[in-house]
C-alpha angles and dihedrals in degrees: 000000000000091000091050091049091050092049091048095048093046089051090053087052089055091052091053092047091050090048089061093048099085094177092059092045091053090048092052094047094047095044095055097039121027091014091059093042095048093046092051096046103026096086111062114237094216138006109286128192094332112183112239135176129194133205105205108195093160100056090194135137091260094050090049090053090051092050093049092048092072102086142153140314094027097041135017118240105290117252114225109225140158132240094271092060098046101079096034092050093053092044092059094040099250093129132033092190133028126186126200112199105196125225117275091018094143093046092051092048092052090047090058096251124133108239118184129228114211114230119191117196129195098225092190086078090071095169091062106021100078099042093037093060089055091048091052093049092051094046095049092043092051093050093048093049092048091048094050095045092041087222125092101198120088118257116258113253125208089234123035125194117216115205118203123187113220124204093000108042096174094043090236107189094207091063091061099034096051097054094042090051091053088053091049092049091050090055096042099046096043090057094043097045097050094042091047091048091057094045090046089056090052095046094047093045094237093122088073089054090054091050093060092050123088091260131126125224089245091059093048093048098041090050089059091046097052097039098049091039090054091052092052093043093053091046091049092050090049091049094050094048102037105026105027101034099026108031101029095031093225112164113228110210104200144039115307090201092057091049091051090052089055090045091053091053090047090051089052087061100040096045088053087053088051091053090050092050089046090058091049097046120071098198141016094262090055090049090052092053093046091048091055091052091051100039099049097063092036093056100034098045101037096082098257095104103029130009113269089225089070093056126089113275092241091056090049091054093046092050090055084079092060120088092217092065092059093038093054090049091048094047094049091048094050104036099036105030102025096241119178134211093279089065104037101040093101090058091048092053092046092052091047092050094047091045091052091053092048092047093051091047091049092046091052092048091046092052091050091050093047091049091053091050091049 
């Protein structure tokens, strides 16, 4: 009971210390509110009102059909310009795309040749440049095919494939981005908060006060783990309910309580990582650099950014040792597909096992560091 009381009281001390660190409080509030919202809505789902200009040197029926095919909401009404206005318009940012339809384009198409339309793209508009070029290619190709066949509808095929989207019928990007951003913030802040709590003790000299008290290294470390983990867990629950479900109107398919259980186990692993990094780093700038080196592969290779199936097999096997890989799989199964405990229990056990290893490694490192300071 004395050990539990010590761990509880030390955790309360961490809460008070965090309450006086206004920079960290602002980071937590922003990360789980505006940070989640901006990440979910910052990247446009489709092309929207892209400015386009066309140089029509053919002045034919086919070129007119191509011009009229660019419509709202994907593109603005095309501006008809000449060659002298093409470069200057893109230089000043008036147009993101310019098309140059060459002379005799319709005649060459009807003759079976393969004339080319020049498409210029302003690549500084990164949000629209990549997808917009694909839109233009599809639009021009569809109009040319319809003009040559003199029939706009697609030809009937003996076998037709029907694609149905499960769990996200409209392929809304915000549904995926919001939940993945909450997961990323859980990982990032749990590492930063615990590492910063340890470094703050060292910088303020309070770690020496703890060393002269009848406390064990396990009590000191576990107090930081449960207190900072609780802060992140509460913030994550608030973000899912208020920001994701309320503000962004993202439907969550499964049990929020089951997800929070998985998040708590994940926090057990990541806060231990934060303690370990806090013993390695000697200052907050060093902790920041170490955190970047750890977070980048954890977030990019865990399956939250790109599917793990598209990664090399060796990388997939290596990332099985990371808690984020199992946490992302668990979160997607619960929040997107409504999975229950009977489905996600292997991920829960894997996170618990990995977290135990990380906690023991961090505890050993923490004891060694405390011994050197004593």
